[in-house]
C-alpha positions in Angstrom: 0.2 -0.5 -0.4 1.6 3.7 -0.6 2.2 6.1 1.5 -1.0 8.0 0.2 -3.5 5.0 0.6 -2.1 4.0 3.8 -2.9 7.6 5.1 -6.4 7.7 3.5 -7.2 4.3 5.3 -5.8 5.4 8.4 -8.4 8.6 8.3 -11.3 6.3 7.1 -10.9 3.9 10.1 -10.6 7.1 12.3 -13.9 8.5 10.7 -15.4 5.3 11.1 -14.2 5.3 14.4 -15.7 8.8 15.3 -19.0 8.1 13.8 -19.7 4.8 15.7 -19.1 7.0 18.7 -21.6 9.2 18.2 -23.8 7.3 17.0 -23.7 4.6 19.6 -21.9 5.2 22.2 -24.0 5.9 25.2 -27.4 6.9 23.5 -25.7 8.7 20.9 -25.8 12.7 20.4 -28.5 12.6 18.5 -30.5 10.6 21.1 -29.1 13.0 23.3 -30.6 16.2 21.3 -33.7 14.4 21.1 -33.9 14.1 24.5 -32.9 18.1 25.4 -35.7 19.0 22.9 -38.5 16.4 24.5 -37.5 18.0 27.5 -38.0 21.8 25.8 -41.3 20.5 24.7 -42.4 19.7 28.2 -41.6 23.2 29.3 -43.4 24.9 26.2 -46.6 25.1 28.3 -44.7 27.3 30.9 -42.9 29.7 28.6 -45.9 30.0 26.5 -47.4 32.8 28.6 -44.3 34.7 29.6 -45.5 38.2 28.7 -43.4 41.0 31.1 -45.8 42.0 33.9 -48.0 39.4 33.6 -48.5 36.4 35.8 -47.0 34.4 33.4 -46.0 30.6 34.9 -47.5 31.7 37.9 -51.1 32.2 36.7 -53.5 30.3 37.9 -53.9 27.2 36.1 -57.2 24.3 35.5 -56.6 21.0 37.7 -56.9 17.7 36.1 -60.8 17.5 37.2 -62.8 19.3 39.6 -61.0 19.8 43.2 -62.2 19.7 46.7 -59.0 22.0 48.4 -57.6 25.0 46.6 -54.9 25.7 48.7 -53.0 24.2 51.6 -52.1 25.1 54.7 -49.0 22.3 56.1 -48.3 22.7 59.8 -44.7 20.6 60.1 -43.9 19.8 63.6 -40.3 18.7 62.7 -38.5 16.2 65.1 -41.3 13.6 65.5 -44.3 14.4 67.7 -44.6 10.9 69.7 -48.1 9.3 68.7 -47.9 7.3 72.0 -47.8 10.9 74.5 -50.6 12.4 71.8 -52.7 10.8 69.4 -52.8 7.0 70.1 -53.7 5.3 73.5 -52.5 2.0 74.6 -53.0 0.5 77.7 -51.6 -2.5 77.2 -48.1 -0.4 76.7 -49.0 1.1 80.1 -49.9 -2.5 81.5 -46.4 -3.8 80.3 -44.0 -0.6 81.4 -40.7 -1.8 82.2 -41.0 -4.8 80.4 -38.8 -5.9 77.4 -40.4 -6.0 74.2 -41.2 -9.9 72.7 -38.4 -11.0 70.7 -40.7 -12.2 67.4 -41.8 -8.4 67.7 -37.7 -6.9 66.8 -36.8 -9.4 64.0 -35.8 -7.3 61.2 -36.4 -4.3 63.2 -33.4 -1.1 62.5 -33.3 1.2 65.6 -31.7 4.8 65.4 -29.8 4.9 68.3 -31.0 2.8 71.2 -31.0 -0.6 71.5 -34.1 -2.6 70.5 -34.4 -4.4 73.4 -35.0 -1.8 75.7 -37.4 -2.0 78.0 -41.2 -0.4 77.0 -42.5 2.6 78.3 -45.9 3.6 78.7 -47.5 6.8 77.3 -46.8 9.3 79.9 -50.6 11.4 79.8 -53.9 9.9 80.0 -56.7 10.0 77.2 -60.1 11.7 76.7 -63.0 11.5 74.0 -63.6 14.7 72.5 -66.7 15.3 70.0 -69.8 13.6 68.8 -67.2 11.5 67.1 -65.7 10.4 70.5 -62.2 10.8 69.5 -59.8 10.0 72.0 -57.2 12.5 71.9 -54.0 13.2 74.7 -55.2 15.3 77.7 -52.4 17.9 76.7 -54.7 18.5 73.2 -57.5 20.3 75.1 -57.9 22.3 72.4 -57.6 20.0 69.6 -60.1 17.6 71.2 -62.6 20.7 70.8 -62.1 20.4 66.8 -62.4 16.3 66.8 -65.4 16.6 65.0 -63.4 18.5 62.0 -60.1 16.7 61.7 -59.4 13.4 60.2 -56.6 11.4 62.7 -54.3 9.1 60.4 -53.0 6.4 62.9 -51.1 4.5 60.6 -48.8 6.5 58.6 -45.7 4.8 57.7 -42.1 6.4 56.3 -39.1 4.6 54.8 -36.5 6.9 56.9 -35.5 6.3 60.4 -33.6 9.8 60.9 -34.2 13.6 60.7 -33.4 14.9 57.7 -34.0 12.1 54.7 -37.6 11.4 56.5 -38.6 15.4 56.6 -37.3 15.7 53.3 -39.2 12.5 52.3 -42.3 13.2 53.9 -42.0 17.1 52.0 -40.4 15.6 48.6 -41.3 12.2 48.4 -37.8 11.1 48.3 -35.0 11.0 50.8 -32.8 11.6 48.5 -31.5 15.6 48.2 -32.8 18.1 45.1 -36.6 16.9 44.6 -39.4 19.4 44.2 -41.5 19.5 47.4 -45.2 19.1 47.7 -45.9 22.9 47.7 -43.8 23.3 44.9 -45.6 20.6 42.8 -48.7 21.9 43.6 -47.5 25.9 42.7 -46.3 24.4 39.3 -49.6 22.2 38.5 -52.1 25.2 39.5 -50.2 28.7 39.9 -51.0 30.8 42.2 -54.4 33.3 42.8 -52.3 35.7 44.5 -50.6 38.8 42.5 -49.1 40.7 44.9 -47.9 37.8 47.1 -45.5 34.6 46.5 -47.6 31.4 45.8 -45.7 29.3 48.6 -44.6 31.0 51.6 -42.4 29.6 54.4 -42.7 30.1 58.1 -40.3 29.2 60.7 -40.6 29.0 64.6 -38.5 27.3 67.2 -35.4 26.5 65.3 -34.5 25.4 61.4 -34.7 21.7 60.2 -33.0 19.2 60.1 -33.5 18.8 56.2 -33.2 22.6 55.7 -34.4 24.6 52.7 -34.6 20.6 50.7 -38.0 20.7 52.6 -39.4 23.5 50.6 -37.2 23.7 47.4 -38.3 23.2 43.7 -35.4 20.8 42.9 -35.2 20.4 39.4 -38.5 22.4 38.7 -38.0 26.3 37.8 -37.1 28.2 40.9 -40.3 30.3 40.5 -42.2 27.4 42.3 -39.7 27.3 45.4 -41.1 28.4 49.0 -40.3 32.0 49.7 -39.4 32.0 53.4 -41.2 35.0 55.3 -38.4 36.5 58.1 -40.6 37.1 61.5 -38.4 40.1 61.9 -37.2 42.8 59.8 -38.2 42.9 56.5 -40.2 39.4 55.6 -37.7 39.1 52.6 -33.8 40.1 52.8 -33.7 43.5 50.8 -36.9 44.3 50.5 -36.7 47.7 51.6 -35.2 50.0 48.6 -32.0 51.7 49.9 -31.1 55.1 50.3 -31.8 57.2 47.6 -33.8 54.5 45.6 -37.7 56.0 45.6 -40.5 53.7 44.0 -40.6 55.9 40.5 -36.5 55.4 40.1 -37.0 51.2 41.0 -40.0 50.7 38.7 -37.9 52.4 35.7 -35.0 50.1 36.2 -37.2 47.2 36.3 -38.7 48.2 33.1 -35.8 48.4 31.1 -34.3 45.2 33.0 -37.7 43.6 32.1 -37.3 44.2 28.5 -33.8 43.1 28.2 -34.7 39.5 30.2 -37.7 39.2 27.7 -35.0 39.6 25.0 -33.3 36.5 26.2 -36.0 34.7 27.1 -37.5 34.8 23.5 -34.1 34.2 22.5 -32.7 31.4 24.5 -36.2 29.9 25.7 -34.6 29.5 29.2 -37.2 29.1 32.1 -34.9 30.7 34.7 -34.8 33.7 33.1 -39.1 33.9 32.9 -38.5 32.7 36.6 -35.8 35.9 37.0 -38.1 38.3 35.7 -41.6 36.9 38.0 -39.2 37.3 41.1 -37.9 41.0 40.2 -41.8 42.0 39.9 -42.9 40.3 43.3 -40.3 41.9 45.1 -41.5 44.8 43.6 -44.7 44.3 44.7 -43.8 42.4 48.2 -42.3 46.0 48.9 -45.9 46.7 49.6 -48.2 44.1 50.2 -45.7 41.9 52.7 -45.3 45.2 55.9 -49.5 44.8 55.5 -49.8 41.0 55.9 -46.9 41.0 58.7 -49.0 43.6 60.6 -51.2 41.3 63.0 -52.1 44.1 65.1 -54.8 45.1 62.8 -56.7 41.4 64.3 -59.3 42.2 67.2 -58.3 41.4 70.4 -60.6 38.6 70.7 -58.8 36.8 67.6 -55.1 36.8 68.7 -56.6 35.9 72.1 -57.8 33.0 70.3 -54.2 32.2 68.9 -52.7 32.5 71.9 -50.6 36.0 71.3 -49.8 37.9 74.0 -47.5 40.6 71.7 -48.5 40.8 68.2 -44.6 41.3 67.5 -43.3 38.1 69.2 -42.2 35.4 66.3 -44.0 32.2 67.5 -45.7 29.5 66.3 -49.1 31.3 67.1 -48.7 34.2 65.2 -47.6 32.3 62.2 -50.4 30.1 62.2 -52.6 33.8 62.3 -50.2 34.7 59.2 -51.0 31.5 57.2 -55.3 32.6 57.2 -54.0 35.5 56.0 -51.7 34.1 53.3 -55.4 31.8 52.8 -57.0 35.0 52.4 -55.0 36.8 49.8 -54.5 34.0 47.7 -51.3 31.7 48.5 -52.1 28.6 46.9 -49.5 26.9 49.6 -48.6 27.6 53.0 -46.0 25.8 55.3 -45.3 26.3 58.7 -42.2 24.8 60.2 -41.8 24.1 64.1 -38.8 21.7 65.1 -39.2 21.5 68.4 -40.6 17.3 69.0 -37.1 15.4 69.3 -37.5 14.0 73.0 -34.4 11.5 73.2 -35.1 12.3 76.9 -37.0 15.1 79.2 -40.2 13.6 77.2 -42.8 14.4 79.6 -42.0 18.0 80.1 -40.7 18.4 76.9 -44.5 17.0 75.2 -46.3 19.1 77.1 -44.3 22.5 76.9 -44.6 21.8 72.9 -48.5 21.1 73.2 -48.8 23.8 74.7 -47.1 26.0 73.0 -48.7 24.4 69.3 -52.7 23.3 70.6 -54.5 26.3 71.0 -53.1 27.8 68.0 -53.5 24.8 65.2 -57.2 24.3 66.8 -57.7 28.1 66.3 -56.1 28.2 62.6 -59.0 25.9 61.7 -61.8 27.2 63.5 -60.7 30.6 62.4 -60.8 29.2 58.7 -64.2 27.3 59.3 -65.7 30.4 60.5 -64.8 32.7 57.5 -65.9 30.0 55.2 -62.2 29.4 54.1 -62.2 25.9 55.4 -64.6 24.0 52.9 -61.7 24.8 50.5 -58.4 24.6 52.6 -56.5 21.7 53.6 -54.8 21.7 56.6 -52.3 19.1 57.7 -50.6 18.7 60.9 -47.9 16.6 61.5 -44.1 15.2 61.1 -41.7 13.1 59.7 -42.1 10.0 62.2 -42.8 8.7 65.7 -41.5 7.6 68.4 -40.5 4.1 69.5 -42.6 2.0 72.6 -39.0 1.3 73.8 -37.7 3.9 76.7 -34.4 5.8 75.6 -32.6 8.0 78.1 -33.0 6.5 81.4 -37.3 6.0 82.3 -37.9 9.7 79.8 -37.4 9.4 76.2 -38.4 7.6 72.9 -36.2 7.3 70.2 -36.9 7.7 66.3 -39.8 4.7 64.9 -40.8 4.7 61.0 -43.0 1.8 61.3 -46.2 3.9 62.4 -46.5 7.2 63.6 -49.6 9.9 63.7 -50.8 12.8 61.9 -54.2 14.7 61.4 -55.8 16.5 58.2 -59.0 18.7 57.6 -60.7 20.8 55.4 -61.4 20.8 52.2 -62.2 17.0 51.0 -61.9 15.4 54.4 -63.9 13.3 56.5 -64.4 15.3 59.5 -64.7 13.4 62.7 -62.7 9.9 61.4 -60.0 8.2 63.0 -58.1 5.9 60.2 -56.2 3.2 60.3 -54.4 1.6 63.6 -51.7 0.0 65.1 -51.0 -3.0 67.5 -51.3 -3.2 71.5 -47.8 -1.3 71.9 -48.0 0.9 69.0 -45.1 -0.9 67.3 -46.6 -2.0 64.5 -49.4 -1.1 61.7 -52.8 -3.1 62.5 -54.8 -2.1 60.1 -54.8 0.7 56.8 -51.2 1.4 56.9 -50.9 5.0 54.7 -47.0 5.0 53.0 -46.1 9.0 52.5 -46.7 8.3 49.2 -50.2 7.6 49.7 -50.6 10.3 51.9 -49.2 12.7 49.0 -51.1 11.1 46.2 -54.6 11.9 48.0 -53.7 15.5 49.0 -52.7 16.0 45.4 -56.3 13.9 44.1 -58.0 16.6 46.7 -56.4 19.5 44.7 -57.3 18.2 41.8 -54.4 16.7 40.8 -53.8 13.1 39.2 -50.4 11.9 41.4 -49.8 9.8 38.1 -49.9 12.9 35.6 -48.5 15.7 37.3 -45.0 14.7 36.3 -41.6 16.6 35.0 -39.2 15.8 32.6 -35.9 15.6 34.2 -32.5 13.8 33.2 -34.4 11.1 30.5 -37.0 10.3 32.3 -40.8 11.9 34.3 -40.1 12.3 37.9 -43.7 13.1 40.2 -44.3 13.4 43.7 -45.2 10.1 44.4 -42.5 8.6 41.9 -43.7 5.2 41.1 -46.0 4.6 44.2 -49.0 5.9 45.7 -52.3 5.1 46.0 -54.9 7.2 47.3 -56.9 7.1 50.7 -60.7 6.7 49.8 -61.7 6.6 53.5 -60.1 9.6 54.3 -61.8 11.1 51.7 -65.3 13.4 52.7 
């Protein structure tokens, strides 16, 4: 073979190897391009109405079917409230206090910290029947007892995680992994927002921050416009909301108008939903300068309303104030309000800790339900109260503590489409395993979306080559808790 022929053969072989790589390596560049186009098509509906100054991708959208609820208020009790001290009476556990659990009960059991063979610990409080339904609740929840006929108590919740951060993230996003969209973000993506002057998803925090952090209310791989917006309890509700010295509203408006035009050109050219999110955030921040201070000023509420929630000082940041703010946000068209209150991790000091936490949350939680009901908002507002898992029937920390327990726990629901005065599911005599009607986190989320008029199998977003949803590939609607 001549030198020239050999050169040509070598070049041909190189081209074949390159073509083979482009065509067959992995999924091929053509397939990757097609996948990218498919993802873009999935966002087309969001980008179709992106006119600057309009609601755009946050505009209210029609659900899949007629909803029972239009908005959500989620009182997330982080740290894991003990179902045994609050919601699930166990006379047999009381009788067997101090005994070792049956060996067969512990087969395959994974505890977070304690030796599973620790002695059993009976509930620390008495239970009282409430309402026409006769719902049994702890003596430390008298105000929740007053709304027993309005709530559905689920005693058979289950989750996969055994530690706080993964369990909180799973409860809120349907996955223990970081980076998935939260329930609030999926709701906002599916339904949009009815408020022009406030974010569609607002986060209020009392006590301390959650173990799962911002992942509990983040947007994950959804556009950032769907993420939860934390409101601070002191100073500007949102950082840097106030104009700096020398900038008035007219100057700011002119600057935003110019910036909008530039962003709109970039949006039309690139089609990037994050540009639309940026435009939306600038506009929302401008409107928040007037709407947020008015919202946060609860001094205009009546003395009777403040007393009902247990608010002594309207300027004091606490769970009660956040409950009242949640009602005010619901009145103003905010789609999703989430309250985080992480105080419930009683590995020790169980008796005093649960009593104190109940005193801080019971009155305000019940007041929120009563207030919404009197204002005609409860019928289409979905209210949720609960944490990430329960506590062990076995003792930790000597004689007054409980470890994490994911096999069963309790939470309650009220409002839009929920069957009030109902207890759903049950646990065994020791409060260790679900005995009847288990409700996994995925089942709960599927049911909540159903109440909002959203089919959990159809509310999807294409990411990294597949369609994701809040319930992943799981979830069944719990018909027994529906009105």
